[in-house]
C-alpha positions as a Markdown table, in Angstrom:
| # | Residue | x | y | z |
|---|---|---|---|---|
| 1 | Met | -22.2 | 13.8 | 26.8 |
| 2 | Arg | -21.5 | 14.6 | 30.4 |
| 3 | Phe | -21.9 | 18.3 | 29.8 |
| 4 | Glu | -24.8 | 18.0 | 27.4 |
| 5 | Pro | -26.7 | 14.8 | 28.4 |
| 6 | Asn | -29.6 | 15.5 | 26.0 |
| 7 | Val | -27.4 | 16.1 | 22.9 |
| 8 | Lys | -28.6 | 14.2 | 19.8 |
| 9 | Gln | -26.4 | 11.6 | 18.1 |
| 10 | Thr | -26.7 | 13.5 | 14.8 |
| 11 | Thr | -25.3 | 16.6 | 16.5 |
| 12 | Ile | -22.4 | 14.6 | 17.9 |
| 13 | Asn | -21.7 | 13.1 | 14.4 |
| 14 | Trp | -21.7 | 16.6 | 12.9 |
| 15 | Arg | -19.3 | 17.9 | 15.6 |
| 16 | Val | -16.9 | 15.0 | 15.0 |
| 17 | Tyr | -17.1 | 15.6 | 11.3 |
| 18 | Ala | -16.3 | 19.3 | 11.8 |
| 19 | Leu | -13.4 | 18.5 | 14.1 |
| 20 | Val | -11.9 | 16.1 | 11.5 |
| 21 | Lys | -12.2 | 18.8 | 8.8 |
| 22 | Met | -10.5 | 21.3 | 11.1 |
| 23 | Gly | -7.7 | 19.0 | 11.8 |
| 24 | Val | -8.4 | 18.7 | 15.5 |
| 25 | Leu | -9.2 | 15.0 | 15.1 |
| 26 | Asn | -7.6 | 12.4 | 12.8 |
| 27 | Arg | -9.8 | 9.4 | 11.8 |
| 28 | Phe | -7.9 | 6.1 | 11.5 |
| 29 | Gly | -10.9 | 3.6 | 11.5 |
| 30 | Arg | -14.6 | 3.4 | 12.0 |
| 31 | Gly | -15.4 | 5.3 | 15.2 |
| 32 | Lys | -11.7 | 5.7 | 16.0 |
| 33 | Phe | -9.9 | 9.0 | 16.2 |
| 34 | Ser | -6.7 | 10.6 | 17.5 |
| 35 | Phe | -5.8 | 14.2 | 18.1 |
| 36 | Gly | -4.1 | 16.1 | 15.3 |
| 37 | Gln | -4.2 | 15.9 | 11.6 |
| 38 | Lys | -1.8 | 13.8 | 9.5 |
| 39 | Lys | -1.2 | 13.9 | 5.8 |
| 40 | Ile | -2.7 | 11.4 | 3.3 |
| 41 | Phe | -0.1 | 9.2 | 1.7 |
| 42 | Ile | 0.1 | 10.1 | -2.1 |
| 43 | Pro | 2.8 | 8.0 | -3.9 |
| 44 | Glu | 4.7 | 9.6 | -6.8 |
| 45 | Ile | 3.5 | 8.7 | -10.3 |
| 46 | Ser | 6.4 | 9.0 | -12.7 |
| 47 | Ser | 6.0 | 9.6 | -16.4 |
| 48 | Lys | 7.2 | 6.1 | -17.1 |
| 49 | Met | 4.6 | 4.6 | -14.8 |
| 50 | Lys | 1.9 | 6.6 | -16.4 |
| 51 | Lys | 3.0 | 5.6 | -19.9 |
| 52 | Ile | 3.0 | 1.9 | -19.0 |
| 53 | Tyr | -0.3 | 2.2 | -17.2 |
| 54 | Asn | -1.9 | 3.9 | -20.2 |
| 55 | Lys | -0.5 | 1.3 | -22.6 |
| 56 | Leu | -2.0 | -1.5 | -20.5 |
| 57 | Lys | -5.4 | 0.3 | -20.1 |
| 58 | Gln | -5.5 | 0.8 | -23.9 |
| 59 | Glu | -4.8 | -2.9 | -24.5 |
| 60 | Phe | -6.8 | -4.2 | -21.6 |
| 61 | Pro | -9.5 | -1.5 | -21.0 |
| 62 | Tyr | -11.6 | -3.5 | -18.6 |
| 63 | Leu | -8.8 | -4.9 | -16.5 |
| 64 | Lys | -8.2 | -3.7 | -12.9 |
| 65 | Ile | -4.6 | -2.6 | -12.6 |
| 66 | Cys | -2.5 | -1.3 | -9.7 |
| 67 | Ile | 1.0 | 0.0 | -10.5 |
| 68 | Trp | 3.6 | 1.4 | -8.2 |
| 69 | His | 7.4 | 1.8 | -7.8 |
| 70 | Thr | 9.3 | 0.4 | -4.8 |
| 71 | Ser | 11.4 | 3.6 | -4.6 |
| 72 | Ile | 8.4 | 5.2 | -2.7 |
| 73 | Leu | 9.6 | 3.1 | 0.3 |
| 74 | Asn | 12.8 | 5.1 | 0.6 |
| 75 | Glu | 11.3 | 7.8 | 2.8 |
| 76 | Phe | 10.4 | 5.2 | 5.4 |
| 77 | Met | 13.6 | 3.3 | 5.4 |
| 78 | Leu | 16.9 | 3.7 | 7.3 |
| 79 | His | 19.0 | 1.8 | 4.8 |
| 80 | Gln | 18.4 | 2.4 | 1.1 |
| 81 | Pro | 18.2 | -0.7 | -1.1 |
| 82 | Gly | 20.3 | -0.9 | -4.2 |
| 83 | Arg | 17.6 | -2.4 | -6.4 |
| 84 | Phe | 14.1 | -1.2 | -7.2 |
| 85 | Tyr | 11.1 | -2.7 | -9.0 |
| 86 | Leu | 8.1 | -1.4 | -10.8 |
| 87 | Ile | 5.2 | -3.6 | -9.5 |
| 88 | Ile | 2.1 | -4.2 | -11.6 |
| 89 | Glu | -0.7 | -6.0 | -10.0 |
| 90 | Val | -3.6 | -7.3 | -12.1 |
| 91 | Glu | -6.4 | -9.9 | -11.8 |
| 92 | Lys | -4.8 | -13.4 | -11.4 |
| 93 | Asp | -6.2 | -14.7 | -14.7 |
| 94 | Ala | -4.6 | -11.8 | -16.6 |
| 95 | Thr | -1.0 | -12.1 | -15.3 |
| 96 | Gln | 0.3 | -14.1 | -18.2 |
| 97 | Ser | -1.3 | -11.8 | -20.8 |
| 98 | Ile | 0.2 | -8.8 | -19.2 |
| 99 | Phe | 3.6 | -10.6 | -19.0 |
| 100 | Phe | 3.7 | -11.4 | -22.7 |
| 101 | Phe | 2.4 | -8.0 | -23.7 |
| 102 | Leu | 5.1 | -6.2 | -21.8 |
| 103 | Lys | 7.8 | -8.6 | -23.1 |
| 104 | Glu | 6.7 | -7.7 | -26.6 |
| 105 | Glu | 7.2 | -4.1 | -25.6 |
| 106 | Lys | 10.8 | -4.9 | -24.7 |
| 107 | Tyr | 10.5 | -4.5 | -21.0 |
| 108 | Thr | 12.3 | -6.7 | -18.4 |
| 109 | Val | 9.4 | -8.6 | -16.8 |
| 110 | Phe | 9.0 | -11.3 | -14.1 |
| 111 | Ile | 5.9 | -13.0 | -12.8 |
| 112 | Glu | 5.9 | -13.6 | -9.0 |
| 113 | Pro | 9.7 | -14.3 | -9.0 |
| 114 | Thr | 11.3 | -16.5 | -6.4 |
| 115 | Asn | 14.3 | -15.4 | -4.2 |
| 116 | Asp | 16.6 | -17.5 | -6.4 |
| 117 | Leu | 15.3 | -15.9 | -9.6 |
| 118 | Leu | 15.8 | -12.4 | -8.2 |
| 119 | Glu | 19.3 | -13.1 | -7.0 |
| 120 | Lys | 20.6 | -15.0 | -10.0 |
| 121 | Tyr | 18.8 | -13.6 | -13.0 |
| 122 | Leu | 17.6 | -10.1 | -12.3 |
| 123 | Pro | 19.9 | -7.7 | -14.3 |
| 124 | Asn | 21.2 | -5.2 | -11.8 |
| 125 | Glu | 21.7 | -2.5 | -14.4 |
| 126 | Lys | 18.0 | -2.5 | -15.4 |
| 127 | Glu | 14.8 | -1.7 | -13.6 |
| 128 | Ala | 12.7 | -4.8 | -13.7 |
| 129 | Ile | 8.9 | -5.0 | -13.8 |
| 130 | Ile | 7.3 | -7.6 | -11.5 |
| 131 | Ile | 3.8 | -8.9 | -12.2 |
| 132 | Lys | 1.7 | -10.0 | -9.3 |
| 133 | Pro | -1.9 | -11.1 | -8.8 |
| 134 | Leu | -4.1 | -8.3 | -7.5 |
| 135 | Val | -6.0 | -9.4 | -4.4 |
| 136 | Thr | -9.7 | -8.7 | -4.7 |
| 137 | Glu | -10.9 | -5.6 | -2.8 |
| 138 | Ala | -7.3 | -4.4 | -2.4 |
| 139 | Pro | -7.2 | -0.8 | -1.1 |
| 140 | Val | -5.9 | 1.2 | -4.0 |
| 141 | Gln | -6.2 | 4.9 | -4.8 |
| 142 | Asn | -6.3 | 7.0 | -8.0 |
| 143 | Val | -3.5 | 9.5 | -8.4 |
| 144 | Lys | -3.3 | 11.6 | -11.6 |
| 145 | Gly | -5.5 | 9.1 | -13.4 |
| 146 | Val | -3.5 | 6.1 | -12.4 |
| 147 | Glu | -4.6 | 3.3 | -10.0 |
| 148 | Thr | -1.8 | 2.9 | -7.5 |
| 149 | Ile | -1.1 | 1.7 | -4.0 |
| 150 | Ser | -2.4 | 3.1 | -0.7 |
| 151 | Leu | -0.5 | 3.3 | 2.6 |
| 152 | Glu | -2.6 | 0.4 | 4.0 |
| 153 | Lys | -1.9 | -1.8 | 1.0 |
| 154 | Met | 1.8 | -1.0 | 1.0 |
| 155 | Leu | 2.3 | -1.9 | 4.7 |
| 156 | Val | 0.3 | -5.2 | 4.4 |
| 157 | Asp | 2.1 | -6.2 | 1.2 |
| 158 | Ile | 5.5 | -5.7 | 2.8 |
| 159 | Phe | 4.4 | -7.7 | 5.8 |
| 160 | Cys | 3.0 | -10.6 | 3.6 |
| 161 | Asp | 5.7 | -10.8 | 0.9 |
| 162 | Asp | 9.3 | -11.5 | 2.1 |
| 163 | Val | 10.5 | -12.3 | -1.4 |
| 164 | Val | 9.9 | -9.2 | -3.4 |
| 165 | Phe | 10.3 | -7.1 | -0.3 |
| 166 | Ser | 13.3 | -8.9 | 1.2 |
| 167 | Ala | 15.1 | -5.6 | 1.7 |
| 168 | Gln | 12.2 | -4.4 | 3.8 |
| 169 | Gln | 12.1 | -7.2 | 6.4 |
| 170 | Gly | 13.3 | -7.4 | 10.0 |
| 171 | Lys | 14.3 | -4.2 | 11.7 |
| 172 | Glu | 13.8 | -2.3 | 8.5 |
| 173 | Met | 10.1 | -3.3 | 8.4 |
| 174 | Arg | 9.6 | -2.0 | 12.0 |
| 175 | Thr | 11.2 | 1.3 | 10.9 |
| 176 | Ile | 8.9 | 1.5 | 7.9 |
| 177 | Phe | 5.8 | 0.9 | 10.0 |
| 178 | Lys | 6.7 | 3.4 | 12.6 |
| 179 | Glu | 7.7 | 6.0 | 10.1 |
| 180 | Ala | 4.5 | 5.5 | 8.1 |
| 181 | Leu | 2.3 | 5.7 | 11.2 |
| 182 | Ser | 4.0 | 8.9 | 12.5 |
| 183 | Lys | 3.8 | 10.7 | 9.1 |
| 184 | Tyr | 0.6 | 9.7 | 7.5 |
| 185 | Ser | -3.1 | 9.1 | 8.3 |
| 186 | Leu | -3.9 | 5.4 | 8.4 |
| 187 | Asn | -7.2 | 3.6 | 8.3 |
| 188 | Leu | -6.7 | 0.6 | 10.6 |
| 189 | Asn | -9.9 | -1.1 | 9.7 |
| 190 | Arg | -9.1 | -0.9 | 6.0 |
| 191 | Met | -5.6 | -2.3 | 6.6 |
| 192 | Leu | -6.9 | -5.2 | 8.7 |
| 193 | Arg | -9.6 | -6.0 | 6.1 |
| 194 | Tyr | -7.0 | -6.2 | 3.4 |
| 195 | Ala | -4.7 | -8.4 | 5.6 |
| 196 | Asp | -7.7 | -10.7 | 6.2 |
| 197 | Arg | -8.1 | -11.0 | 2.4 |
| 198 | Arg | -4.5 | -12.1 | 2.4 |
| 199 | Arg | -5.1 | -14.5 | 5.3 |
| 200 | Lys | -2.6 | -12.6 | 7.5 |
| 201 | Lys | -5.0 | -10.6 | 9.7 |
| 202 | Glu | -4.2 | -12.2 | 13.1 |
| 203 | Leu | -0.4 | -12.3 | 12.4 |
| 204 | Leu | -0.5 | -8.6 | 11.4 |
| 205 | Lys | -2.5 | -7.7 | 14.6 |
| 206 | Glu | 0.2 | -9.5 | 16.7 |
| 207 | Tyr | 2.9 | -7.6 | 14.8 |
| 208 | Leu | 1.2 | -4.2 | 15.3 |
| 209 | Asn | 0.6 | -5.0 | 18.9 |
| 210 | Ser | 4.3 | -5.7 | 19.5 |
| 211 | Thr | 5.9 | -3.0 | 17.4 |
| 212 | Thr | 3.6 | 0.1 | 17.1 |
| 213 | Asn | 1.5 | 2.4 | 19.3 |
| 214 | Leu | -1.7 | 0.9 | 17.8 |
| 215 | Arg | -1.9 | -1.9 | 20.4 |
| 216 | Gln | -4.7 | -0.1 | 22.3 |
| 217 | His | -6.9 | 0.0 | 19.2 |
| 218 | Leu | -6.6 | -3.7 | 18.1 |
């Protein structure tokens, strides 16, 4: 603007768009950019996940489903947990239906388990499925035809749920956030909107302000 005081806003918008496409700028929120291009986080979709997802969509075709595996957290963590979960999130009214359907399919399934339940009754030799209510307007993404988690959702979920994600709390959570922010593109506005849906927006902002380099953007 200083060098071209008469430049039009549409021209500025186009130039910014071009710089994002070229990788010179990275967009992490509405009107917010940083230099350099980061990768988009694409979680792995295993054949087992796809099989279960397709079964559920066949049985409940109109149900919104998000499925992901906690092993995707490994790349962000310093200490690797010894137990993993397949997490399936569906509309709250459908959690019981999904639970009984998967039980009939002979899967090991829990609905919103407590810490006590996870410690005492979860069989260590099996991979358990955890059913959770899907928060409305949760930021999900479609990967290989499967609705799964986004980076923004993953970080907020870890921050909000210290039961299912007990292995990802404390220093480990700080490591996860820092690793995620250094490796991948993050939409800060999208993340904070989701945190607001979970009634943790202000707490998350305080956490980001104290542990990450996003403090200047909050």
